[in-house]
C-alpha positions as CSV (number, residue, x, y, z in Angstrom):
1,M,0.0,-0.1,0.1
2,L,1.2,3.5,-1.0
3,A,-0.3,6.9,-0.2
4,I,1.3,10.2,-1.4
5,Y,-0.1,13.6,-0.4
6,T,1.0,16.3,-2.3
7,D,0.0,19.2,-4.6
8,Q,2.4,17.8,-7.2
9,P,2.8,14.0,-7.6
10,P,6.8,13.0,-7.3
11,T,8.8,12.4,-10.2
12,Y,10.7,9.0,-10.9
13,D,13.4,10.6,-9.7
14,D,12.0,11.3,-6.3
15,I,11.1,8.4,-5.7
16,L,13.9,6.6,-6.9
17,H,16.0,8.8,-4.7
18,L,14.1,8.4,-1.5
19,F,13.0,5.4,-1.9
20,P,15.2,3.0,-3.3
21,I,14.2,-0.1,-1.4
22,V,10.5,0.7,-1.9
23,F,10.9,0.9,-5.2
24,R,12.6,-1.3,-7.9
25,R,13.3,-0.9,-11.7
26,R,13.2,-3.7,-14.2
27,P,16.1,-4.3,-15.9
28,G,15.9,-2.1,-19.2
29,H,12.6,-0.5,-18.3
30,R,11.7,2.9,-17.0
31,E,8.8,2.1,-14.8
32,F,8.9,1.4,-11.4
33,T,7.1,-1.7,-9.2
34,L,6.2,-1.5,-6.0
35,E,8.6,-3.8,-3.9
36,R,6.6,-4.3,-0.3
37,S,3.9,-2.0,1.1
38,A,4.4,1.5,2.1
39,V,3.0,4.4,3.9
40,V,4.4,7.3,2.9
41,G,3.1,11.3,3.5
42,W,3.9,14.3,2.1
43,R,3.4,17.6,3.3
44,S,2.6,20.2,0.8
45,G,5.1,23.2,0.8
46,R,8.8,23.8,-0.6
47,S,11.4,21.5,0.5
48,D,14.9,21.8,0.4
49,G,15.9,18.3,1.6
50,P,17.0,15.4,-0.4
51,G,14.6,14.7,-3.5
52,G,12.4,17.8,-2.9
53,H,14.8,20.4,-4.9
54,G,12.4,23.1,-4.3
55,R,9.2,21.1,-5.5
56,S,6.0,20.5,-3.3
57,V,7.4,17.1,-2.4
58,D,8.5,18.2,1.3
59,S,9.0,15.4,3.8
60,M,8.9,11.8,4.4
61,T,6.6,11.2,7.6
62,E,6.5,7.1,7.5
63,S,8.1,4.6,5.2
64,T,8.8,1.1,5.7
65,P,12.5,0.0,4.4
66,T,13.0,-3.4,5.3
67,V,16.6,-3.9,5.2
68,P,17.2,-6.4,7.3
69,R,20.6,-5.9,10.3
70,V,22.8,-8.4,11.0
71,E,25.2,-8.5,13.7
72,I,28.9,-8.3,13.3
73,P,30.1,-11.1,15.1
74,G,31.9,-10.8,18.8
75,T,30.1,-7.4,19.1
76,D,26.5,-5.9,19.7
77,L,26.8,-3.8,16.6
78,K,24.0,-4.7,13.9
79,V,24.4,-3.5,10.5
80,A,22.7,-3.5,7.2
81,P,24.2,-6.7,5.0
82,V,25.4,-4.6,2.4
83,S,28.3,-1.7,2.9
84,L,28.4,1.4,0.5
85,G,32.1,1.9,-0.9
86,G,33.5,5.6,-0.6
87,N,36.0,5.1,-3.3
88,T,34.2,6.9,-6.0
89,F,33.6,10.2,-3.3
90,G,36.0,13.0,-5.0
91,W,37.2,10.9,-7.9
92,T,34.3,9.4,-10.4
93,S,31.6,11.2,-8.0
94,D,31.9,15.0,-7.4
95,A,30.3,16.5,-3.9
96,D,26.9,16.7,-5.2
97,E,26.9,13.3,-7.0
98,S,28.3,11.8,-3.5
99,F,26.1,13.8,-1.5
100,A,22.8,12.6,-3.4
101,V,24.5,8.8,-3.2
102,L,24.8,9.1,0.7
103,D,21.2,10.5,0.6
104,A,19.9,7.9,-0.9
105,F,21.7,5.2,0.6
106,L,20.7,6.0,4.1
107,A,16.9,6.6,3.1
108,G,17.1,3.1,1.6
109,G,17.9,1.5,5.0
110,G,21.8,1.4,4.5
111,S,24.2,1.9,7.6
112,V,27.7,1.2,7.2
113,I,30.2,3.5,4.8
114,D,33.5,2.9,4.0
115,T,36.2,4.5,3.0
116,A,40.1,5.3,3.4
117,D,42.8,7.9,3.8
118,M,44.4,6.9,0.5
119,Y,41.5,7.2,-1.8
120,S,41.8,8.3,-4.0
121,Q,45.6,8.6,-4.6
122,W,45.5,6.4,-8.0
123,A,43.9,8.9,-9.7
124,D,45.7,11.8,-11.9
125,G,46.0,15.1,-9.7
126,L,44.9,13.2,-6.5
127,S,47.1,12.6,-3.5
128,G,44.4,10.7,-1.1
129,G,42.3,11.9,1.4
130,E,39.6,13.3,-1.4
131,S,37.1,10.8,-0.1
132,E,37.0,11.3,3.2
133,S,37.1,15.0,2.7
134,V,33.6,15.0,1.1
135,L,31.8,12.4,3.1
136,G,33.2,15.0,6.4
137,E,31.3,17.4,4.2
138,W,28.1,15.7,4.0
139,F,28.1,14.6,7.6
140,A,28.4,18.5,8.4
141,A,25.7,19.3,5.8
142,S,23.7,16.3,6.7
143,G,23.7,15.9,10.5
144,K,23.6,12.5,9.6
145,R,26.9,11.1,11.6
146,S,25.0,9.4,14.2
147,D,23.1,7.3,11.5
148,V,26.5,5.8,10.1
149,V,28.7,2.9,10.8
150,L,32.0,4.6,9.6
151,A,34.9,2.5,8.4
152,T,37.9,4.1,7.5
153,K,41.5,2.5,7.0
154,V,45.1,3.3,7.4
155,G,48.2,2.3,6.3
156,A,48.6,3.1,2.5
157,I,48.4,6.9,1.7
158,Q,51.4,7.7,-0.1
159,S,52.4,10.8,2.1
160,A,52.8,8.6,5.3
161,P,52.3,5.1,4.5
162,G,53.2,2.2,7.2
163,L,52.1,1.1,10.9
164,E,54.4,2.6,12.8
165,R,52.9,4.0,16.2
166,G,53.3,7.7,15.6
167,V,52.8,7.9,11.9
168,V,49.1,5.5,12.6
169,D,48.3,8.0,15.2
170,R,48.9,11.2,13.1
171,N,47.0,9.7,10.1
172,L,44.1,9.0,12.3
173,D,44.4,12.3,13.4
174,D,44.2,13.7,10.1
175,S,41.4,11.4,8.7
176,L,39.4,12.4,11.8
177,E,40.1,16.2,10.7
178,R,38.9,15.2,7.2
179,L,35.8,13.3,8.3
180,R,34.7,16.1,10.8
181,T,34.1,13.3,13.5
182,D,36.1,12.6,17.0
183,V,35.4,8.7,16.3
184,V,35.6,5.9,14.2
185,D,33.5,3.0,14.5
186,L,35.8,0.5,12.5
187,Y,39.4,1.4,11.7
188,Y,41.2,-0.7,9.7
189,Y,44.7,-1.5,9.1
190,H,44.9,-1.1,5.5
191,Y,47.9,-3.3,4.7
192,D,50.3,-5.0,7.0
193,D,53.6,-3.3,7.5
194,E,56.4,-6.3,8.2
195,S,58.5,-3.7,9.3
196,V,56.3,-3.4,12.2
197,G,56.1,-6.8,14.7
198,I,52.4,-8.0,15.0
199,E,52.9,-7.1,18.6
200,D,53.3,-3.7,18.3
201,Q,50.6,-3.6,16.0
202,V,48.1,-4.5,18.6
203,A,49.5,-2.4,21.4
204,T,49.4,0.6,19.0
205,A,45.4,-1.0,18.1
206,A,45.0,-1.1,22.1
207,A,46.0,2.9,22.2
208,L,43.9,3.9,19.6
209,I,40.7,2.3,21.3
210,E,41.6,3.7,24.8
211,S,42.0,6.9,23.1
212,G,38.4,7.1,22.4
213,R,38.9,8.0,19.0
214,V,38.2,4.4,17.5
215,K,35.9,1.8,18.8
216,R,37.2,-1.2,16.8
217,I,39.6,-2.8,14.7
218,G,40.1,-4.3,11.6
219,L,42.3,-5.7,9.1
220,S,42.6,-5.9,5.5
221,N,44.9,-7.1,3.0
222,Y,47.7,-9.2,5.6
223,P,48.7,-12.5,4.7
224,P,46.4,-15.3,6.5
225,E,49.3,-16.4,8.5
226,R,49.8,-12.6,9.6
227,M,46.4,-12.1,10.2
228,R,46.1,-15.4,12.7
229,E,49.1,-14.2,14.6
230,F,47.3,-10.9,15.0
231,L,43.9,-12.4,16.1
232,T,46.0,-14.7,18.7
233,L,47.7,-11.9,20.1
234,A,44.8,-9.5,20.4
235,A,42.7,-12.5,21.9
236,G,40.3,-11.1,25.0
237,S,41.8,-7.6,24.8
238,A,40.1,-4.4,23.7
239,A,42.5,-4.8,20.5
240,V,41.0,-7.9,18.9
241,P,39.8,-7.1,15.3
242,A,35.9,-7.4,15.2
243,A,36.5,-7.8,10.8
244,I,38.7,-8.5,8.2
245,Q,38.3,-7.1,4.9
246,P,39.3,-9.4,2.3
247,Q,39.1,-9.1,-1.9
248,Y,36.0,-11.8,-2.5
249,S,33.7,-11.9,-5.4
250,L,32.4,-14.4,-8.2
251,L,35.9,-13.6,-10.3
252,A,38.1,-13.5,-6.8
253,R,37.1,-16.8,-4.9
254,S,40.4,-19.1,-4.4
255,D,42.3,-16.5,-1.9
256,Y,39.0,-16.2,0.3
257,E,37.9,-19.4,0.3
258,E,41.2,-21.1,0.6
259,G,42.4,-18.9,3.2
260,Y,40.3,-15.9,4.8
261,G,37.3,-17.3,5.2
262,L,38.7,-20.4,7.0
263,V,40.7,-17.7,9.4
264,A,37.1,-15.7,9.7
265,E,35.4,-18.7,10.5
266,E,37.9,-19.8,13.2
267,Y,38.0,-16.6,14.9
268,G,34.7,-15.6,14.6
269,V,35.1,-12.3,12.8
270,G,33.2,-10.1,10.5
271,V,33.5,-10.2,6.9
272,F,33.4,-7.1,4.6
273,S,34.6,-8.1,1.0
274,Y,36.3,-5.5,-1.5
275,F,35.7,-5.6,-4.9
276,S,32.3,-7.3,-4.3
277,L,31.3,-6.5,-7.8
278,A,34.9,-6.8,-9.7
279,S,35.5,-3.3,-10.6
280,G,32.0,-3.2,-12.2
281,L,32.4,-6.3,-14.4
282,L,29.6,-7.8,-12.3
283,T,26.7,-5.0,-12.6
284,G,26.4,-6.6,-16.1
285,K,27.1,-3.5,-18.2
286,Y,29.9,-4.8,-19.9
287,A,29.8,-7.4,-22.3
288,S,33.2,-7.7,-23.5
289,R,36.5,-6.7,-22.9
290,E,36.1,-4.2,-25.4
291,D,33.1,-2.8,-23.5
292,I,35.6,-1.3,-20.5
293,A,38.2,0.2,-23.0
294,G,38.6,3.3,-21.8
295,A,36.6,3.5,-18.6
296,A,38.0,5.0,-15.1
297,R,38.1,1.1,-13.6
298,E,39.6,-0.4,-17.1
299,G,43.0,-0.7,-15.0
300,M,41.5,-2.2,-11.9
301,A,39.5,-4.7,-14.3
302,A,42.4,-5.8,-15.9
303,G,43.2,-8.0,-13.0
304,Y,40.4,-10.6,-13.8
305,F,41.2,-11.4,-17.3
306,G,44.0,-13.7,-17.1
307,D,46.0,-14.9,-19.6
308,D,44.6,-15.6,-23.3
309,S,45.5,-19.4,-22.9
310,A,42.2,-21.8,-23.8
311,D,42.1,-23.1,-20.3
312,A,41.7,-19.7,-18.9
313,P,38.4,-19.1,-16.9
314,D,36.2,-16.4,-18.8
315,P,34.8,-13.6,-16.7
316,F,32.4,-12.7,-18.8
317,A,30.9,-16.5,-18.8
318,V,30.5,-15.5,-15.2
319,V,28.8,-12.2,-16.0
320,E,26.3,-14.0,-18.3
321,A,25.1,-16.4,-15.7
322,V,24.6,-13.2,-13.3
323,R,22.9,-11.6,-16.0
324,D,20.4,-14.8,-16.7
325,I,19.7,-15.0,-13.0
326,A,18.8,-11.3,-12.9
327,A,16.3,-11.5,-15.5
328,E,14.8,-14.2,-13.7
329,H,14.5,-12.4,-10.7
330,E,13.8,-9.4,-12.7
331,V,16.5,-7.6,-10.6
332,E,19.7,-5.8,-11.7
333,P,22.8,-8.1,-12.0
334,S,24.6,-6.3,-9.5
335,S,21.8,-7.4,-6.5
336,V,22.9,-11.1,-7.8
337,A,26.6,-10.6,-7.3
338,L,26.0,-9.2,-3.8
339,A,23.2,-11.5,-2.8
340,W,25.8,-14.6,-3.4
341,L,28.4,-13.0,-1.2
342,I,25.3,-12.8,1.2
343,A,24.8,-16.4,0.9
344,K,28.4,-17.4,1.1
345,G,28.3,-15.9,4.8
346,V,29.9,-12.4,4.1
347,T,28.6,-9.9,7.0
348,A,28.2,-7.1,4.5
349,P,29.9,-6.8,1.1
350,I,31.4,-3.5,0.1
351,A,30.3,-1.9,-2.9
352,S,30.4,1.5,-4.4
353,A,28.0,3.8,-6.4
354,R,28.3,6.8,-8.8
355,T,25.3,8.0,-9.0
356,V,21.8,7.3,-7.3
357,E,20.4,5.2,-9.8
358,Q,23.0,2.5,-9.1
359,V,22.2,2.5,-4.8
360,A,18.9,0.6,-5.3
361,P,20.5,-2.5,-6.9
362,L,22.9,-2.6,-3.9
363,L,20.3,-2.5,-1.3
364,A,18.0,-4.9,-2.9
365,A,20.8,-7.6,-2.8
366,T,19.8,-7.4,1.0
367,T,16.4,-9.2,0.5
368,L,17.1,-11.5,-2.7
369,Q,16.7,-14.7,-1.9
370,L,19.3,-16.8,-4.6
371,S,17.6,-20.3,-4.9
372,D,20.1,-23.2,-4.2
373,E,20.0,-24.1,-8.3
374,N,21.0,-20.0,-8.7
375,I,23.5,-20.7,-6.1
376,S,24.9,-23.8,-7.7
377,R,24.5,-22.3,-11.2
378,L,27.0,-19.4,-10.2
379,D,29.4,-21.7,-8.1
380,S,30.0,-24.0,-11.2
381,A,30.4,-20.6,-14.0
382,S,32.6,-19.1,-11.7
383,T,35.4,-22.5,-10.5
384,G,38.5,-21.2,-11.4
385,F,38.5,-17.9,-10.1
């Protein structure tokens, strides 16, 4: 059920912007279908809020986004089972586009936003800190910091890399300043620093938490054996990691399933996968290698193609399977790729959105139920990755 009261009916863009979970757009269609019942009240009058743009659409007084919540193991923190990646902020999305994406993600029921101090130093003319700065501007403008589970990372910014305690401490302060907040909910060591012993890394993590500037620690891009050492040494202390952030997707399975997944199960930590959509390949918008030529993510996607041997796994065979299953469920391919990760036990896979239209398929994954047959087909298609 849907009730809207307004002098002028809301546009499709208004609907998609404010209710990305209530409404779904079928692939290749402009029309929206109602996913679940909702009651929405609109007051007449000008709106300067998200989706209003000065129209009569003023405010949402009641809605029922039903994105579920999952608990990060070992904590009392419950989060939406899809995370919004912040790597596009200040890179492929300007401030206005980023703000609109963030508004839509929160309005649709999302909660975890993931960034890093080094985003987006890989792009020409950028040096890191851009994503955190945009996110901090949005916190200041929206007042929504308390609605977000904020994750950022340290250790890879080119101006001050590594995990030596003084470096980490200064970089944390820089991140907090850019983010315009006084605390990070989940602070990842972005990469292992083998020049710093694990015992010292644990001690630094404990000091950060004791300072009140960090609530929980996470680990990303550590060799599994070093990750185990960290988890063992930190066990029972405030510095024990709450989460790990490995690469995992239908096009990158073996390292996780043969390594990081076993660590997560053994130590009972949350898993927040990155490159969950394989640098855009699993969105279904690319049907061949030529299609991605010249795209901003071309360099990141290149690693999925392997060599030209006859027995090399074909990423586009996986994309085809994802597309077929998406058509079966009348959802976008990205929803299927993320739902597969959720079905595999990932706490909240990370995926980014450059535009508001890309937000809805991310959140739709949280309620998409893939059949055993769907999962088996995806497993089979992605064997070799």
